[in-house]
C-alpha positions in Angstrom: 27.1 67.2 -26.2 26.8 66.7 -30.0 25.3 63.5 -31.5 25.6 62.9 -35.2 23.5 60.1 -36.6 24.3 58.6 -40.1 21.3 57.0 -41.7 19.6 56.3 -45.0 16.2 57.3 -43.6 16.4 60.7 -41.9 12.7 61.2 -41.9 12.4 58.4 -39.3 13.8 60.8 -36.7 11.3 63.6 -37.1 9.0 62.6 -34.3 11.8 61.4 -32.1 13.5 64.8 -32.1 10.4 66.9 -31.7 8.7 65.4 -28.6 9.2 64.7 -24.9 12.6 64.9 -23.1 14.7 64.8 -26.3 13.0 68.0 -27.5 13.4 69.7 -24.2 17.1 68.8 -24.0 17.6 70.2 -27.5 15.6 73.4 -26.8 17.6 73.8 -23.6 20.9 73.5 -25.4 21.9 70.4 -23.4 22.4 68.4 -26.6 22.6 69.0 -30.3 21.4 66.1 -32.5 22.2 66.1 -36.2 20.7 63.6 -38.7 22.8 63.0 -41.8 21.7 61.3 -44.9 24.4 58.9 -45.9 23.4 59.4 -49.6 24.6 63.0 -49.3 28.2 61.6 -49.1 27.9 59.4 -52.2 30.0 60.4 -55.2 27.7 58.3 -57.5 25.5 60.4 -59.7 22.5 58.4 -58.6 23.5 58.7 -54.9 23.9 55.0 -54.7 25.3 53.7 -51.4 24.9 49.9 -51.7 25.8 47.0 -54.0 25.7 43.2 -54.2 28.1 41.3 -51.9 31.3 39.8 -53.4 31.0 36.1 -53.5 27.2 36.1 -53.9 24.4 36.1 -51.4 21.1 37.7 -50.8 20.5 41.4 -50.2 22.5 44.6 -50.6 25.5 45.7 -48.7 26.4 49.3 -47.7 29.5 50.6 -49.4 32.3 51.9 -47.3 33.1 55.1 -49.2 30.1 57.2 -48.3 30.3 56.3 -44.7 34.0 56.9 -44.5 33.5 60.3 -46.2 30.8 61.2 -43.7 32.9 60.2 -40.7 35.9 62.1 -42.0 33.8 65.2 -42.4 32.2 65.0 -38.9 34.8 63.5 -36.5 37.0 65.4 -34.1 39.7 64.3 -31.7 37.0 63.9 -29.1 34.6 61.8 -31.2 33.3 58.4 -30.1 32.0 56.4 -33.1 29.3 53.8 -32.5 28.2 51.2 -35.0 24.7 49.8 -34.5 24.7 46.1 -35.3 23.2 42.8 -33.9 26.7 41.6 -33.7 27.7 44.3 -31.2 28.0 44.1 -27.4 24.7 44.0 -25.5 23.8 47.6 -24.4 23.7 48.2 -20.7 22.8 51.1 -18.4 26.5 51.4 -17.3 27.5 52.1 -20.9 24.7 54.7 -21.2 26.3 56.5 -18.2 29.7 56.4 -19.8 28.5 57.7 -23.1 26.5 60.5 -21.4 29.9 62.1 -20.4 31.3 62.3 -23.9 31.4 65.5 -25.9 30.8 64.1 -29.4 29.2 60.8 -30.6 28.7 59.6 -34.1 26.2 56.7 -34.5 26.2 54.7 -37.8 22.9 53.0 -38.7 23.4 49.9 -40.7 20.7 48.7 -43.2 19.9 46.2 -45.9 21.8 42.9 -45.6 24.6 44.5 -43.7 27.6 46.8 -44.3 31.0 46.3 -45.8 33.3 44.8 -43.2 35.8 47.7 -43.6 33.3 50.0 -42.0 33.9 48.3 -38.7 37.4 49.8 -38.6 35.8 53.2 -38.0 34.0 52.2 -34.8 35.2 52.6 -31.3 32.2 50.6 -30.2 29.7 48.2 -31.7 26.4 48.0 -29.9 23.4 45.7 -30.0 20.1 46.4 -28.2 19.1 42.8 -28.2 19.4 39.3 -29.7 17.0 40.0 -32.7 17.3 41.6 -36.1 15.6 44.8 -37.3 15.4 46.2 -40.8 18.0 48.8 -39.9 19.9 50.6 -37.1 17.6 53.6 -37.0 15.4 52.4 -34.1 18.4 51.1 -32.1 20.1 54.4 -32.6 17.1 56.2 -31.1 17.1 53.8 -28.1 20.8 54.5 -27.5 20.4 58.3 -28.0 17.4 58.5 -25.6 19.2 56.5 -22.9 22.2 58.9 -23.2 20.4 62.2 -23.4 18.3 61.6 -20.3 21.5 61.2 -18.3 23.1 64.4 -19.4 23.4 66.8 -16.4 20.4 69.1 -16.3 18.1 67.2 -18.6 16.1 65.5 -15.9 16.2 65.5 -12.1 19.2 63.4 -11.1 17.1 61.5 -8.5 14.9 60.4 -11.4 17.6 58.2 -12.9 19.6 57.3 -9.8 16.9 54.8 -8.9 16.3 53.5 -12.4 16.3 49.8 -13.1 19.8 48.3 -13.6 21.5 50.7 -11.3 23.4 48.6 -8.8 22.3 45.6 -10.9 18.8 45.7 -9.5 15.4 46.3 -11.1 13.4 49.3 -9.8 11.0 48.9 -6.9 7.2 49.2 -7.4 5.6 52.6 -7.2 2.0 53.7 -6.6 -0.1 56.8 -6.8 -3.8 57.8 -6.2 -6.3 56.3 -5.6 -5.3 54.4 -2.4 -7.5 51.5 -3.4 -8.4 50.5 -7.0 -10.4 47.4 -7.9 -9.6 45.9 -4.5 -5.9 46.5 -4.9 -4.5 48.7 -2.2 -1.3 50.8 -1.9 1.1 49.1 0.7 0.5 50.8 4.0 4.2 51.4 4.6 4.3 53.9 1.8 1.7 56.0 3.7 3.5 55.7 7.0 5.8 58.7 6.6 8.7 56.7 8.1 11.4 57.4 5.5 13.9 54.9 6.8 11.4 52.1 6.7 10.2 53.1 3.2 13.7 53.1 2.0 14.3 49.6 3.4 11.1 48.3 1.9 11.9 49.7 -1.5 15.4 48.0 -1.4 13.9 44.7 -0.4 11.3 45.0 -3.2 14.0 45.7 -5.7 16.0 42.6 -4.6 12.9 40.5 -4.6 11.8 41.7 -8.1 15.2 41.2 -9.5 15.4 37.6 -8.1 12.0 36.8 -9.6 12.5 38.4 -13.0 16.2 38.9 -13.7 18.1 36.5 -11.4 21.0 36.7 -13.8 21.7 40.3 -12.7 22.4 39.2 -9.2 24.1 35.8 -9.9 26.9 37.2 -12.0 30.1 35.3 -11.9 
């Protein structure tokens, strides 16, 4: 898989790309992640990529030309283009699985007061990671990229994500490790029983209970 990220602040991605699972996936040739500075696609001699909004208003708006030029340069027939925006569809684990099967993804990071409306015509998908506003799309693009890369075949053990929260619309069950007792809190005895069928049943019941307590909306879908 190839992921191309268009941003005004490429330095923000240095730590993200050089640590943990993302770095291992890159080193293992499971994914190639390219960070592109939108200013590199500006024809303005000062590399300007934004201007005031027609009709007035606060803040600066990203111009369409540099982003269109970048997408034209990078896209192929297999490319999926994602626009990070608070107005996008809420991001879900199911969508992460779908995207992990794609060959090429371009992610556009918005910034400033917003982006020229015509940029929306480039996108196959508009994504929001929550009902709040950040200074730009860089952090959300990292969230989406991380969620996709960990699902690519061979990046992590498949069993590690088959039981993730939100699979089957349930939150993950509680897990424990040593010591058996810590500050008067003990590991449930069933986890030490060695009875795999009973452990599996207990974990499912715990997932359902936790989901009902914390995210009832996941179960009570229309």
